[in-house]
N, C-alpha and C positions, 0 to 999 in steps of 0.2 A: 325195657319196657310192660314186655311178661311182670317182672317181678315187682312194677310198680304198679299192676293194674293188681296183682294180686295179693298185696301190703294193702290198699287202696280195699277192697274189698274184702279184708280180714277185719278192718275198721269197722265198716260197716255190721259184718258179724256181731263184733265183737260189744258192739251200741246199741245193738238187736237184744243181746243177749242179755244185758244190762239193766234193758226196760222189763224186758219181762221177772227179771230177778225182784226188782223195783216193787213188781207188786207182791211179792211175800208175806211181804210185814200186814200189811191190813188183811191176805186173805187166811193165813194163818190166827189172826185175833180173830176174825167173824167165826171159825168151827169151834166145836165149843165139845171138845175131849181133850185127854190127856196129853200134854204136848208130844213124851214120846213115840205113845200112839197111832198120832197126828204124822210127825217123822215117818216112821216108819210102814204106814199107808203110801205116802205122797212118795215114798220112793217105790213101794212094789208096786205102786202102776205106774213108773216113771220107767221102767222096765221095756214093758211091751211097747211101751209109745215108742219109745228110743231105739229097739230096733225098728218099727216100724216105721223113720224118719232114716236111719241106717243102710236098710232096701240092702242088705249084704248079711248072712250067716256070720257071726263073731268069731276072731282068732283069736284065744285065748294063750297065750306062751309065756304066762306066770313070770315073767322077770322081774328082776328085783324095783324096777321101777315102778311096771304093771301093778303088784303086790302092795306096794307103798303107796302108789300114789290111790289105790281101792281105799285106804284103813285111811288117805287123809281124808277122801271123800268122804265116806262114813262119817268119819270124828264131824269134819264140816257141816255138813248138813243138819246131824242129830242136834247140835249142839247150838248152830243159829236156832232148830225153831226152837231152845228149851228159852234160851235167852232172849227169846221173841215175846213168848209167854209172859216169863219170871218177873222183865225187865221193859222200857219200853222201847219199841219197836227201832226208835233211831238210835240209842242207844246200843241195839243189839247189832243193826246193820255197821253205827260206824266204827265200833269198836273191830269188827269180822276185818275191815280196812285200814288193821293194821297193821296185814299183811306183806303192805310192802318193805315193813322192817326187819322180818323174818328172812323174806326175800334176800335183801340186800345183804343180811348176816351169810344166809348160809349159800347164795349161786353162784359165790365166786369158789370155796368148793364144792359143791355138788356140780355145777353146769361148766364152770370155770368161762360165765359173766362175768364182766367184775365190776366192783361197785368205787364210781368213780369218787376222790377225795369228796365234793364238794354234797355231792346226795346227804355224809352223813349230819349235816346243818341239817337237811329236813328232816333226816329222821331225829334227830333231836325235837324239830319242832311236836312232828308227831307225839314223839314218847308225852312230851308237854300237858298236850291235849288231849292224850289216854287217859292220864294221870285225872285232871279234871274231872271227870266221867264220876269218880269216888267220893267228890263233895258236897252230891246236892243228897238231901235229908231223905234215903230209901228205908225199906223196910228191908228183913234179910234174906225174904227172895229176892228182892230188886237188888241185892250184892252178889246174889250166885248169879245172880241175871246176867253179870254183869263181869262176873268170872266166865260166866257159858262165852261171852261176848269175845273176849280173851282167846279161849280155848278154839272158836271158832276161824276168830284172822289168823292162829299159828296153825290150823289144820289146811285152813284158804290157801296163805301160804306154799305152804308144805307141797298142795296137789297142785298149785300153778307148775313149779319145780319138775313135778315129776311127769305131768300132758307136755311141757318145754322138753324134758330130758326125751319125751318120745316124738318129737317130731317128723323124726323120719321115718317111724315105725306110724303102728296103729293107737291111738291111745282113747279112739273111741272104748275096748274093751274095758279101760281103768272108770268110765265111768257106768257099765254094765253090772261089772263088780261091787263098786261102791255101792252102789243102790239095793245090791241081794246082800250084799253086806247090811247096811242099815236096816232094809227088809228084817235080816233074822235076827240083828239084835233088838228091835223093840219089839218083836214079835210079844212077846210075856202081854206086855200093858195093853194087847189089841181085845183080849176078850175083855169082857165085863159090860155094862153098857154100852149101845149104840148111838152112837150121834145123831140127831136130827138128818132126814131129806135131803134140805139143802148144805147141809156141812158137810155128806158123802158128794154132794155136784160139783161142792168147793174143794175138795179132796180130789174131784178126777181132773180138774182146772189145777191145779195146785203140781201133781205129778206129772199129766202129759205136757204142757204148755208150761206151764214157770219154773219146772224142771227141766226136763226132758229135750221141751227143744232150746232153752234157755242155753242146754251144756252141750248139744248138738253145736247149737253156733258157734257159741262160745272156744270146744274143742273144731272145727273148721278153722277158727281167724287165729287160736293162739298159736298156729305152726308158722305164721309169718311174723310174728310178731315176739319182740322178747319177752322174760318172766314180767320183769318191772313193768313195763310197757302195759303191758298184758291190766295190768291190775292198773292204771295211770286212766288209760282210757273207759274203763269199764267205773267212774268215778262219778257219773251220774246216777247208778245202782242208789248211794248213800243221802243222794241229793232227791232223787224222785220219792225214796222209801219214805219217811215221813212225812211227806206230803200228802200222799194215799190213804199212810195216816189218822192222818190228819181230818181228808176231808170222811172217811169210810164208818172210824172209832170215835172220831172226836180228842183223841189223842195226843197230850200234846210234850215232850221231853223238858226239865228243870233245866232252868237257867246256867248252874254251870257245865251239864253237858250238852247245851246250845255252844259257849264256849270250846266247849272241848271240840267236841263235832268240826266247830268250825276253823281251829286249827290244826284238828288230823288234814280236815279236804283242800286246808291255806297249804298242806306241807308237801301231800302225796299233787297237786293238781303246778301249783310250783316248780316242782322239780322237773312233770312232764313239761310245761312253758317252756325252762332255760335249757332242759336239757335239749329240745327242738327246735333252737334258736342256734346252738352250737353246731359245727360245721359235723355232721358223722363221721368217725374214726372210720379207714377202711376195715374192711371184714378179716 
C-alpha cells in the first residue's frame, strides 16, 4: 500500500512539473533578449530557488551519473531555449519529446530497464512524425531551431536516465550542477544591452518557478516510476505549450509540424496506454 501511495504521489508530482514546464514556450517568447542569455540567466536564477525548495545543504559525490546528468541537463535547457527562439514553440517542445526514442535505445544498456519488442512500433511512429517537422517551409534559422530541438530531445533522454540511475541516491545535486554549468556556458552572452523590467520579471518566473520548482517536483516523482514512464506521464507539456503560445503571442505551427506532432504524441501516449493495460511484470 505504501508503494502504491508513493507511485500515485509521484504521478501528481510529474503532472505538476509538466504543467509548469509547458509555460516555458510563451514566457521565453515574451523575453526580448539573446536566447543564450535567457538560458543562462534562467538557470542562474533557478539555483537559489532550487536550494530553497531543497531545504538542506547539497551533497555532491561527483559520480559519473551526477556529472553526466549535469552535462545532459545543461544541454537540454540551453538547446530548448535556442529552439524556442529560432523555430516555433510547438516544434521545439515536440522535438524534445522524441526523448523516449533515445531512452528506449539506451536504457537497456545503461539502466538495465528492458525495452519490450512492441515499443519499437511506437518508436518508428515517433521517428516518422519527427521527420515531418522538416517539411514545412522554414527559414535557415528555423531549420537550426529544429536541430536544436532534436539536440534537446537527446539531452533530455540522457538526463532522464541519469536521474533514474540515481533513484537510490540524491539526484537533486545533478539539477543544481546542471544549472550552474548552463549559467557559466551562457555567461558571455549576458553582457551588452539589458532587457526591459518586464523581461526581468519573466526571467525570474522562468528561473524560480518554471524551471526550479518544476525540476524539483520532477526529481521527486521520477524516483518511483521508470525512465520511459516518466516521459509518458509528462506528455501534457507538449500539448499545453503550443496552446499557451497561441494565446500569448499568436504563434501557430506549420501544417506538417502539426501532423508530425500528432504522430509523436500518438506514439508516446499510445505506448503508455498499451503498457498500462497489460499485466505488469514481476519486479
